[in-house]
Biopython code that builds the backbone (N, CA, C, O; Angstrom):
import numpy as np
from Bio.PDB.StructureBuilder import StructureBuilder

atoms = [
    (1, "MET", "N", (0.840, -1.172, 0.000)),
    (1, "MET", "CA", (0.000, 0.000, 0.000)),
    (1, "MET", "C", (0.891, 1.243, 0.000)),
    (1, "MET", "O", (1.872, 1.294, 0.742)),
    (2, "ALA", "N", (0.574, 2.219, -0.799)),
    (2, "ALA", "CA", (1.356, 3.447, -0.936)),
    (2, "ALA", "C", (1.092, 4.374, 0.248)),
    (2, "ALA", "O", (-0.005, 4.417, 0.805)),
    (3, "ARG", "N", (2.148, 5.118, 0.611)),
    (3, "ARG", "CA", (1.989, 6.068, 1.710)),
    (3, "ARG", "C", (1.252, 7.301, 1.228)),
    (3, "ARG", "O", (1.349, 7.692, 0.065)),
    (4, "ALA", "N", (0.514, 7.902, 2.142)),
    (4, "ALA", "CA", (-0.205, 9.133, 1.816)),
    (4, "ALA", "C", (0.778, 10.285, 1.755)),
    (4, "ALA", "O", (1.719, 10.337, 2.546)),
    (5, "LYS", "N", (0.578, 11.202, 0.838)),
    (5, "LYS", "CA", (1.418, 12.391, 0.697)),
    (5, "LYS", "C", (1.126, 13.329, 1.864)),
    (5, "LYS", "O", (-0.031, 13.663, 2.119)),
    (6, "THR", "N", (2.162, 13.751, 2.566)),
    (6, "THR", "CA", (2.009, 14.718, 3.661)),
    (6, "THR", "C", (2.864, 15.930, 3.360)),
    (6, "THR", "O", (3.831, 15.839, 2.603)),
    (7, "PRO", "N", (2.512, 17.076, 3.954)),
    (7, "PRO", "CA", (3.340, 18.276, 3.725)),
    (7, "PRO", "C", (4.786, 18.001, 4.131)),
    (7, "PRO", "O", (5.041, 17.525, 5.237)),
    (8, "GLY", "N", (5.699, 18.290, 3.272)),
    (8, "GLY", "CA", (7.120, 18.086, 3.549)),
    (8, "GLY", "C", (7.609, 16.714, 3.146)),
    (8, "GLY", "O", (8.817, 16.476, 3.133)),
    (9, "ASN", "N", (6.718, 15.812, 2.819)),
    (9, "ASN", "CA", (7.111, 14.475, 2.415)),
    (9, "ASN", "C", (7.536, 14.492, 0.950)),
    (9, "ASN", "O", (6.728, 14.798, 0.073)),
    (10, "GLY", "N", (8.765, 14.172, 0.689)),
    (10, "GLY", "CA", (9.242, 14.097, -0.677)),
    (10, "GLY", "C", (9.806, 15.390, -1.223)),
    (10, "GLY", "O", (10.198, 15.432, -2.389)),
    (11, "THR", "N", (9.864, 16.445, -0.434)),
    (11, "THR", "CA", (10.420, 17.699, -0.937)),
    (11, "THR", "C", (11.925, 17.684, -0.772)),
    (11, "THR", "O", (12.452, 17.071, 0.156)),
    (12, "THR", "N", (12.603, 18.349, -1.660)),
    (12, "THR", "CA", (14.065, 18.400, -1.593)),
    (12, "THR", "C", (14.581, 19.803, -1.327)),
    (12, "THR", "O", (15.790, 20.033, -1.357)),
    (13, "SER", "N", (13.681, 20.745, -1.068)),
    (13, "SER", "CA", (14.140, 22.116, -0.826)),
    (13, "SER", "C", (14.795, 22.222, 0.549)),
    (13, "SER", "O", (14.451, 21.485, 1.473)),
    (14, "ARG", "N", (15.708, 23.117, 0.664)),
    (14, "ARG", "CA", (16.428, 23.348, 1.919)),
    (14, "ARG", "C", (16.067, 24.715, 2.474)),
    (14, "ARG", "O", (15.868, 25.673, 1.727)),
    (15, "LYS", "N", (15.987, 24.789, 3.772)),
    (15, "LYS", "CA", (15.742, 26.073, 4.419)),
    (15, "LYS", "C", (17.060, 26.832, 4.515)),
    (15, "LYS", "O", (18.111, 26.236, 4.754)),
    (16, "SER", "N", (17.000, 28.145, 4.328)),
    (16, "SER", "CA", (18.225, 28.932, 4.442)),
    (16, "SER", "C", (18.526, 29.177, 5.917)),
    (16, "SER", "O", (17.617, 29.268, 6.743)),
    (17, "VAL", "N", (19.785, 29.281, 6.227)),
    (17, "VAL", "CA", (20.234, 29.474, 7.589)),
    (17, "VAL", "C", (20.876, 30.842, 7.690)),
    (17, "VAL", "O", (21.687, 31.223, 6.846)),
    (18, "ALA", "N", (20.508, 31.581, 8.730)),
    (18, "ALA", "CA", (21.099, 32.904, 8.942)),
    (18, "ALA", "C", (22.549, 32.748, 9.376)),
    (18, "ALA", "O", (22.879, 31.833, 10.131)),
    (19, "VAL", "N", (23.407, 33.629, 8.907)),
    (19, "VAL", "CA", (24.818, 33.607, 9.253)),
    (19, "VAL", "C", (25.125, 34.858, 10.060)),
    (19, "VAL", "O", (24.789, 35.972, 9.658)),
    (20, "MET", "N", (25.771, 34.659, 11.207)),
    (20, "MET", "CA", (26.105, 35.798, 12.051)),
    (20, "MET", "C", (27.313, 36.524, 11.477)),
    (20, "MET", "O", (28.227, 35.889, 10.953)),
    (21, "PRO", "N", (27.323, 37.847, 11.571)),
    (21, "PRO", "CA", (28.479, 38.592, 11.065)),
    (21, "PRO", "C", (29.704, 38.333, 11.932)),
    (21, "PRO", "O", (29.584, 37.974, 13.104)),
    (22, "ALA", "N", (30.866, 38.515, 11.351)),
    (22, "ALA", "CA", (32.115, 38.327, 12.086)),
    (22, "ALA", "C", (32.225, 39.386, 13.175)),
    (22, "ALA", "O", (31.825, 40.530, 12.958)),
    (23, "PRO", "N", (32.760, 39.032, 14.346)),
    (23, "PRO", "CA", (32.887, 40.014, 15.420)),
    (23, "PRO", "C", (33.910, 41.087, 15.069)),
    (23, "PRO", "O", (34.887, 40.836, 14.363)),
    (24, "LYS", "N", (33.662, 42.275, 15.576)),
    (24, "LYS", "CA", (34.599, 43.369, 15.340)),
    (24, "LYS", "C", (35.828, 43.170, 16.212)),
    (24, "LYS", "O", (35.732, 42.653, 17.325)),
    (25, "THR", "N", (36.958, 43.573, 15.714)),
    (25, "THR", "CA", (38.200, 43.450, 16.447)),
    (25, "THR", "C", (38.313, 44.592, 17.442)),
    (25, "THR", "O", (38.119, 45.759, 17.102)),
    (26, "VAL", "N", (38.632, 44.230, 18.676)),
    (26, "VAL", "CA", (38.811, 45.219, 19.731)),
    (26, "VAL", "C", (40.264, 45.153, 20.177)),
    (26, "VAL", "O", (40.747, 44.086, 20.555)),
    (27, "GLU", "N", (40.949, 46.253, 20.136)),
    (27, "GLU", "CA", (42.351, 46.272, 20.527)),
    (27, "GLU", "C", (42.482, 46.312, 22.048)),
    (27, "GLU", "O", (41.728, 47.009, 22.727)),
    (28, "VAL", "N", (43.438, 45.562, 22.569)),
    (28, "VAL", "CA", (43.718, 45.543, 23.993)),
    (28, "VAL", "C", (45.043, 46.263, 24.194)),
    (28, "VAL", "O", (46.080, 45.813, 23.708)),
    (29, "HIS", "N", (45.006, 47.384, 24.911)),
    (29, "HIS", "CA", (46.220, 48.157, 25.164)),
    (29, "HIS", "C", (46.464, 48.205, 26.661)),
    (29, "HIS", "O", (45.751, 48.900, 27.385)),
    (30, "GLN", "N", (47.472, 47.467, 27.134)),
    (30, "GLN", "CA", (47.816, 47.519, 28.546)),
    (30, "GLN", "C", (49.006, 48.443, 28.766)),
    (30, "GLN", "O", (49.075, 49.137, 29.780)),
    (31, "LYS", "N", (49.935, 48.455, 27.829)),
    (31, "LYS", "CA", (51.096, 49.339, 27.910)),
    (31, "LYS", "C", (51.216, 50.065, 26.587)),
    (31, "LYS", "O", (51.216, 49.437, 25.528)),
    (32, "LYS", "N", (51.318, 51.383, 26.639)),
    (32, "LYS", "CA", (51.411, 52.162, 25.404)),
    (32, "LYS", "C", (52.738, 51.936, 24.701)),
    (32, "LYS", "O", (52.802, 52.010, 23.474)),
    (33, "SER", "N", (53.795, 51.663, 25.448)),
    (33, "SER", "CA", (55.107, 51.499, 24.842)),
    (33, "SER", "C", (55.304, 50.114, 24.227)),
    (33, "SER", "O", (56.297, 49.880, 23.538)),
    (34, "SER", "N", (54.379, 49.205, 24.465)),
    (34, "SER", "CA", (54.518, 47.847, 23.966)),
    (34, "SER", "C", (54.296, 47.792, 22.462)),
    (34, "SER", "O", (53.409, 48.456, 21.926)),
    (35, "SER", "N", (55.106, 46.998, 21.798)),
    (35, "SER", "CA", (54.930, 46.831, 20.357)),
    (35, "SER", "C", (53.971, 45.691, 20.043)),
    (35, "SER", "O", (53.632, 45.468, 18.880)),
    (36, "VAL", "N", (53.526, 44.959, 21.081)),
    (36, "VAL", "CA", (52.611, 43.846, 20.892)),
    (36, "VAL", "C", (51.194, 44.349, 21.108)),
    (36, "VAL", "O", (50.820, 44.695, 22.229)),
    (37, "ASN", "N", (50.402, 44.392, 20.037)),
    (37, "ASN", "CA", (49.003, 44.779, 20.122)),
    (37, "ASN", "C", (48.154, 43.573, 19.744)),
    (37, "ASN", "O", (48.039, 43.229, 18.567)),
    (38, "LEU", "N", (47.562, 42.934, 20.748)),
    (38, "LEU", "CA", (46.743, 41.758, 20.497)),
    (38, "LEU", "C", (45.282, 42.155, 20.549)),
    (38, "LEU", "O", (44.885, 42.983, 21.369)),
    (39, "SER", "N", (44.497, 41.574, 19.689)),
    (39, "SER", "CA", (43.071, 41.856, 19.709)),
    (39, "SER", "C", (42.384, 40.915, 20.693)),
    (39, "SER", "O", (42.883, 39.826, 20.978)),
    (40, "ALA", "N", (41.240, 41.346, 21.205)),
    (40, "ALA", "CA", (40.466, 40.514, 22.127)),
    (40, "ALA", "C", (40.012, 39.235, 21.428)),
    (40, "ALA", "O", (39.940, 38.177, 22.053)),
    (41, "VAL", "N", (39.708, 39.328, 20.149)),
    (41, "VAL", "CA", (39.272, 38.155, 19.390)),
    (41, "VAL", "C", (40.409, 37.149, 19.284)),
    (41, "VAL", "O", (40.185, 35.947, 19.431)),
    (42, "ASN", "N", (41.625, 37.622, 19.032)),
    (42, "ASN", "CA", (42.786, 36.750, 18.936)),
    (42, "ASN", "C", (43.052, 36.069, 20.281)),
    (42, "ASN", "O", (43.355, 34.877, 20.321)),
    (43, "LEU", "N", (42.942, 36.811, 21.365)),
    (43, "LEU", "CA", (43.154, 36.226, 22.694)),
    (43, "LEU", "C", (42.108, 35.155, 22.977)),
    (43, "LEU", "O", (42.431, 34.083, 23.487)),
    (44, "GLU", "N", (40.875, 35.446, 22.648)),
    (44, "GLU", "CA", (39.811, 34.465, 22.885)),
    (44, "GLU", "C", (40.045, 33.200, 22.081)),
    (44, "GLU", "O", (39.813, 32.099, 22.579)),
    (45, "GLU", "N", (40.496, 33.341, 20.857)),
    (45, "GLU", "CA", (40.771, 32.174, 20.015)),
    (45, "GLU", "C", (41.919, 31.339, 20.605)),
    (45, "GLU", "O", (41.850, 30.110, 20.622)),
    (46, "GLN", "N", (42.962, 32.006, 21.082)),
    (46, "GLN", "CA", (44.082, 31.289, 21.702)),
    (46, "GLN", "C", (43.620, 30.543, 22.949)),
    (46, "GLN", "O", (44.025, 29.404, 23.181)),
    (47, "ILE", "N", (42.768, 31.187, 23.754)),
    (47, "ILE", "CA", (42.243, 30.549, 24.967)),
    (47, "ILE", "C", (41.383, 29.355, 24.589)),
    (47, "ILE", "O", (41.481, 28.299, 25.215)),
    (48, "ARG", "N", (40.541, 29.508, 23.574)),
    (48, "ARG", "CA", (39.665, 28.431, 23.128)),
    (48, "ARG", "C", (40.484, 27.217, 22.665)),
    (48, "ARG", "O", (40.165, 26.078, 23.005)),
    (49, "VAL", "N", (41.532, 27.475, 21.893)),
    (49, "VAL", "CA", (42.376, 26.384, 21.393)),
    (49, "VAL", "C", (43.068, 25.673, 22.556)),
    (49, "VAL", "O", (43.113, 24.443, 22.590)),
    (50, "ARG", "N", (43.600, 26.426, 23.495)),
    (50, "ARG", "CA", (44.296, 25.823, 24.635)),
    (50, "ARG", "C", (43.326, 25.033, 25.517)),
    (50, "ARG", "O", (43.667, 23.956, 26.004)),
    (51, "ALA", "N", (42.119, 25.565, 25.723)),
    (51, "ALA", "CA", (41.124, 24.854, 26.529)),
    (51, "ALA", "C", (40.771, 23.520, 25.869)),
    (51, "ALA", "O", (40.599, 22.514, 26.557)),
    (52, "TYR", "N", (40.663, 23.508, 24.547)),
    (52, "TYR", "CA", (40.375, 22.265, 23.843)),
    (52, "TYR", "C", (41.541, 21.291, 23.959)),
    (52, "TYR", "O", (41.327, 20.083, 24.065)),
    (53, "GLN", "N", (42.772, 21.797, 23.941)),
    (53, "GLN", "CA", (43.936, 20.929, 24.120)),
    (53, "GLN", "C", (43.898, 20.271, 25.497)),
    (53, "GLN", "O", (44.210, 19.087, 25.626)),
    (54, "LEU", "N", (43.520, 21.026, 26.521)),
    (54, "LEU", "CA", (43.408, 20.464, 27.868)),
    (54, "LEU", "C", (42.339, 19.367, 27.906)),
    (54, "LEU", "O", (42.523, 18.329, 28.542)),
    (55, "TYR", "N", (41.229, 19.611, 27.221)),
    (55, "TYR", "CA", (40.150, 18.628, 27.119)),
    (55, "TYR", "C", (40.660, 17.354, 26.431)),
    (55, "TYR", "O", (40.345, 16.246, 26.864)),
    (56, "GLU", "N", (41.440, 17.511, 25.371)),
    (56, "GLU", "CA", (42.024, 16.361, 24.674)),
    (56, "GLU", "C", (42.970, 15.599, 25.592)),
    (56, "GLU", "O", (42.936, 14.371, 25.656)),
    (57, "GLU", "N", (43.825, 16.352, 26.310)),
    (57, "GLU", "CA", (44.818, 15.720, 27.193)),
    (57, "GLU", "C", (44.144, 14.909, 28.301)),
    (57, "GLU", "O", (44.721, 13.938, 28.791)),
    (58, "ARG", "N", (42.946, 15.292, 28.696)),
    (58, "ARG", "CA", (42.209, 14.583, 29.730)),
    (58, "ARG", "C", (41.482, 13.367, 29.151)),
    (58, "ARG", "O", (40.828, 12.637, 29.896)),
    (59, "GLY", "N", (41.580, 13.141, 27.875)),
    (59, "GLY", "CA", (40.916, 12.008, 27.242)),
    (59, "GLY", "C", (39.459, 12.286, 26.918)),
    (59, "GLY", "O", (38.627, 11.378, 26.943)),
    (60, "TYR", "N", (39.146, 13.551, 26.612)),
    (60, "TYR", "CA", (37.795, 13.972, 26.221)),
    (60, "TYR", "C", (36.755, 13.714, 27.317)),
    (60, "TYR", "O", (35.584, 13.470, 27.027)),
    (61, "THR", "N", (37.192, 13.769, 28.564)),
    (61, "THR", "CA", (36.277, 13.582, 29.679)),
    (61, "THR", "C", (35.442, 14.845, 29.864)),
    (61, "THR", "O", (36.000, 15.922, 30.072)),
    (62, "PRO", "N", (34.113, 14.735, 29.793)),
    (62, "PRO", "CA", (33.263, 15.928, 29.931)),
    (62, "PRO", "C", (33.166, 16.392, 31.386)),
    (62, "PRO", "O", (33.517, 15.661, 32.312)),
    (63, "GLY", "N", (32.686, 17.615, 31.563)),
    (63, "GLY", "CA", (32.415, 18.133, 32.897)),
    (63, "GLY", "C", (33.479, 19.051, 33.468)),
    (63, "GLY", "O", (33.360, 19.490, 34.612)),
    (64, "HIS", "N", (34.508, 19.349, 32.706)),
    (64, "HIS", "CA", (35.589, 20.203, 33.192)),
    (64, "HIS", "C", (35.774, 21.429, 32.305)),
    (64, "HIS", "O", (36.851, 22.026, 32.295)),
    (65, "ASP", "N", (34.746, 21.809, 31.568)),
    (65, "ASP", "CA", (34.900, 22.889, 30.598)),
    (65, "ASP", "C", (35.243, 24.228, 31.243)),
    (65, "ASP", "O", (36.085, 24.958, 30.720)),
    (66, "ALA", "N", (34.616, 24.563, 32.357)),
    (66, "ALA", "CA", (34.919, 25.841, 33.017)),
    (66, "ALA", "C", (36.344, 25.833, 33.563)),
    (66, "ALA", "O", (37.063, 26.826, 33.451)),
    (67, "GLU", "N", (36.742, 24.721, 34.148)),
    (67, "GLU", "CA", (38.101, 24.592, 34.669)),
    (67, "GLU", "C", (39.135, 24.701, 33.542)),
    (67, "GLU", "O", (40.141, 25.396, 33.684)),
    (68, "ASP", "N", (38.883, 24.017, 32.431)),
    (68, "ASP", "CA", (39.784, 24.081, 31.283)),
    (68, "ASP", "C", (39.901, 25.507, 30.767)),
    (68, "ASP", "O", (40.997, 25.969, 30.448)),
    (69, "TRP", "N", (38.773, 26.205, 30.685)),
    (69, "TRP", "CA", (38.774, 27.587, 30.188)),
    (69, "TRP", "C", (39.609, 28.477, 31.101)),
    (69, "TRP", "O", (40.407, 29.281, 30.618)),
    (70, "LEU", "N", (39.435, 28.344, 32.419)),
    (70, "LEU", "CA", (40.169, 29.201, 33.355)),
    (70, "LEU", "C", (41.666, 28.917, 33.326)),
    (70, "LEU", "O", (42.475, 29.843, 33.387)),
    (71, "VAL", "N", (42.035, 27.654, 33.234)),
    (71, "VAL", "CA", (43.457, 27.300, 33.148)),
    (71, "VAL", "C", (44.043, 27.852, 31.854)),
    (71, "VAL", "O", (45.125, 28.440, 31.861)),
    (72, "ALA", "N", (43.335, 27.667, 30.749)),
    (72, "ALA", "CA", (43.804, 28.170, 29.456)),
    (72, "ALA", "C", (43.921, 29.684, 29.476)),
    (72, "ALA", "O", (44.896, 30.238, 28.969)),
    (73, "GLU", "N", (42.945, 30.353, 30.053)),
    (73, "GLU", "CA", (42.966, 31.816, 30.139)),
    (73, "GLU", "C", (44.181, 32.292, 30.932)),
    (73, "GLU", "O", (44.864, 33.236, 30.535)),
    (74, "ARG", "N", (44.440, 31.629, 32.052)),
    (74, "ARG", "CA", (45.596, 31.988, 32.891)),
    (74, "ARG", "C", (46.898, 31.802, 32.113)),
    (74, "ARG", "O", (47.781, 32.657, 32.180)),
    (75, "GLU", "N", (47.026, 30.703, 31.381)),
    (75, "GLU", "CA", (48.246, 30.433, 30.619)),
    (75, "GLU", "C", (48.447, 31.452, 29.495)),
    (75, "GLU", "O", (49.534, 32.010, 29.343)),
    (76, "VAL", "N", (47.395, 31.690, 28.712)),
    (76, "VAL", "CA", (47.509, 32.594, 27.559)),
    (76, "VAL", "C", (47.781, 34.023, 28.029)),
    (76, "VAL", "O", (48.672, 34.688, 27.501)),
    (77, "LEU", "N", (47.034, 34.492, 28.999)),
    (77, "LEU", "CA", (47.249, 35.856, 29.484)),
    (77, "LEU", "C", (48.598, 36.001, 30.173)),
    (77, "LEU", "O", (49.202, 37.073, 30.135)),
    (78, "GLY", "N", (49.074, 34.932, 30.802)),
    (78, "GLY", "CA", (50.412, 34.955, 31.403)),
    (78, "GLY", "C", (51.491, 35.111, 30.349)),
    (78, "GLY", "O", (52.458, 35.847, 30.549)),
    (79, "ARG", "N", (51.331, 34.417, 29.215)),
    (79, "ARG", "CA", (52.296, 34.561, 28.114)),
    (79, "ARG", "C", (52.277, 35.968, 27.557)),
    (79, "ARG", "O", (53.330, 36.526, 27.249)),
    (80, "VAL", "N", (51.083, 36.555, 27.423)),
    (80, "VAL", "CA", (50.964, 37.913, 26.895)),
    (80, "VAL", "C", (51.649, 38.902, 27.844)),
    (80, "VAL", "O", (52.367, 39.796, 27.395)),
    (81, "ASP", "N", (51.431, 38.745, 29.140)),
    (81, "ASP", "CA", (52.074, 39.630, 30.118)),
    (81, "ASP", "C", (53.586, 39.508, 30.056)),
    (81, "ASP", "O", (54.299, 40.508, 30.136)),
    (82, "ASP", "N", (54.085, 38.258, 29.913)),
    (82, "ASP", "CA", (55.527, 38.051, 29.818)),
    (82, "ASP", "C", (56.108, 38.722, 28.566)),
    (82, "ASP", "O", (57.191, 39.305, 28.618)),
    (83, "GLN", "N", (55.391, 38.638, 27.453)),
    (83, "GLN", "CA", (55.857, 39.245, 26.207)),
    (83, "GLN", "C", (55.869, 40.767, 26.313)),
    (83, "GLN", "O", (56.771, 41.423, 25.793)),
    (84, "GLN", "N", (54.874, 41.322, 26.984)),
    (84, "GLN", "CA", (54.781, 42.777, 27.077)),
    (84, "GLN", "C", (55.788, 43.348, 28.072)),
    (84, "GLN", "O", (56.213, 44.493, 27.921)),
    (85, "SER", "N", (56.177, 42.577, 29.082)),
    (85, "SER", "CA", (57.132, 43.085, 30.063)),
    (85, "SER", "C", (58.574, 42.906, 29.598)),
    (85, "SER", "O", (59.492, 43.487, 30.177)),
    (86, "ALA", "N", (58.773, 42.107, 28.558)),
    (86, "ALA", "CA", (60.131, 41.860, 28.056)),
    (86, "ALA", "C", (60.614, 42.998, 27.183)),
    (86, "ALA", "O", (61.736, 42.955, 26.678)),
]
sb = StructureBuilder()
sb.init_structure("model")
sb.init_model(0)
sb.init_chain("A")
sb.init_seg("    ")
for serial, (resi, resn, name, xyz) in enumerate(atoms, 1):
    if name == "N":
        sb.init_residue(resn, " ", resi, " ")
    sb.init_atom(name, np.array(xyz, "f"), 0.0, 1.0, " ", f" {name:<3s}", serial, name[0])
structure = sb.get_structure()
């Protein structure tokens, strides 16, 4: 027995998905004499990558995302401070 045609059954059209615009770059200036100007977006990306590395090192164990983020943030910002004070 053939199936009854229902709305959406057998259609191949796709719904369009909205795309968010890229975030604006915000400059972080802690020391005016520093030649290192890092953007907030770049810092966030570095923190995100490091937090994911920590997650990988733990064997992809869930439940430590906030801890991983804070450790990564401390490491990345510590490197930035060291570079700016040198």
